[in-house]
Structure formats: structure tokens, C-alpha cells
C-alpha distance (Angstrom), angle and dihedral (degrees) to the residues before:
residue distance angle dihedral
M1 . . .
K2 3.80 . .
N3 3.82 117.7 .
V4 3.83 108.0 -130.1
D5 3.81 124.8 -157.8
Y6 3.80 102.1 -143.7
S7 3.83 92.3 -173.1
K8 3.83 98.3 63.9
C9 3.81 92.6 90.1
L10 3.81 93.0 63.9
K11 3.80 127.8 102.0
Y12 3.79 118.4 -146.1
T13 3.80 136.4 -158.2
F14 3.80 124.0 -166.1
N15 3.82 115.8 -122.1
N16 3.82 105.0 -147.7
Y17 3.81 93.4 -168.4
R18 3.81 94.3 57.2
G19 3.79 97.6 26.7
T20 3.80 90.0 -129.2
Y21 3.78 138.7 108.2
V22 3.78 124.4 -109.0
V23 3.79 127.9 -157.5
S24 3.80 103.0 -113.3
G25 3.79 101.4 171.7
V26 3.76 149.1 -21.3
N27 3.78 136.3 -121.6
Q28 3.82 102.4 -134.6
K29 3.79 92.6 -163.7
A30 3.81 89.8 60.5
I31 3.83 95.4 53.4
V32 3.81 110.6 114.4
D33 3.83 120.5 -151.5
G34 3.83 90.4 -12.9
K35 3.82 90.6 -73.3
V36 3.79 131.2 128.0
V37 3.80 125.7 -177.3
I38 3.79 118.3 -168.1
P39 3.81 105.5 -147.6
E40 3.79 125.7 -138.3
T41 3.80 91.1 -122.1
Y42 3.79 141.2 22.4
K43 3.80 121.6 -167.6
G44 3.80 89.2 -8.7
K45 3.83 95.1 -55.1
V46 3.80 129.3 104.0
V47 3.82 118.4 -98.3
S48 3.81 100.6 -135.7
D49 3.80 109.9 165.7
V50 3.79 147.5 26.2
E51 3.82 111.8 -136.6
R52 3.78 127.2 -133.7
Y53 3.79 112.9 -77.7
A54 3.84 92.5 4.8
F55 3.81 90.7 139.1
E56 3.81 98.3 26.0
N57 3.81 112.1 155.4
C58 3.81 90.6 -4.9
T59 3.79 97.0 155.3
A60 3.82 92.3 166.8
L61 3.82 90.2 69.1
K62 3.81 115.5 101.4
S63 3.82 100.9 157.8
I64 3.77 137.8 8.5
T65 3.78 131.5 -164.3
L66 3.80 117.8 -157.0
S67 3.78 121.7 -156.2
D68 3.79 120.4 -125.4
E69 3.82 87.8 -111.0
I70 3.83 94.2 70.0
R71 3.81 107.7 112.6
T72 3.78 101.6 171.8
L73 3.78 138.3 27.3
Q74 3.78 103.6 -165.5
T75 3.80 120.6 -135.8
S76 3.81 112.9 -79.1
A77 3.82 93.8 9.5
F78 3.80 88.3 143.6
L79 3.80 99.3 31.5
Q80 3.81 117.1 165.6
I81 3.77 98.3 -6.3
F82 3.76 96.2 131.6
G83 3.83 110.0 48.3
């Protein structure tokens, strides 16, 4: 069985104030099996937040797993996913 990295479809932005990465967007075409996993770290730094509109209109998304490191889900992070 093939091991799939369900986090490769995510886009990240570095937050200088916190010294962490935030999920700033998603590439829908790169989503595998409708799943997204937000990892605890990216490039050796904690992934702490999901920005506003990061998953806006992401109709390919069927399930998402958040790491325990996520501190904040910004308003409208998942806006208009489910019709």
C-alpha cells in the first residue's frame, strides 16, 4: 500500500511574530482522496494557525485532521466548502 503525504497540498506563510508557520491556502488539485492533514511542523517550525479563507471554496476537501499544535482557526477558514 502506498504511503500518502496528505499535507503536500497546503500552502504556508511564516509568522515572524510567533516564529511559526500558518496554513494560508490549499492547492485543491493536489488533494488526495479528499483528505488533508495539517502537520505539527513545517521546515522544522511549528504550524500554529489556519488563516482566514485558507480553504475557501475547497470542494475537494472531505476530511481534515488538525495537529495538536494548532492554536487558532481564523474566521471563515473553511468558508463555503459544503454547498
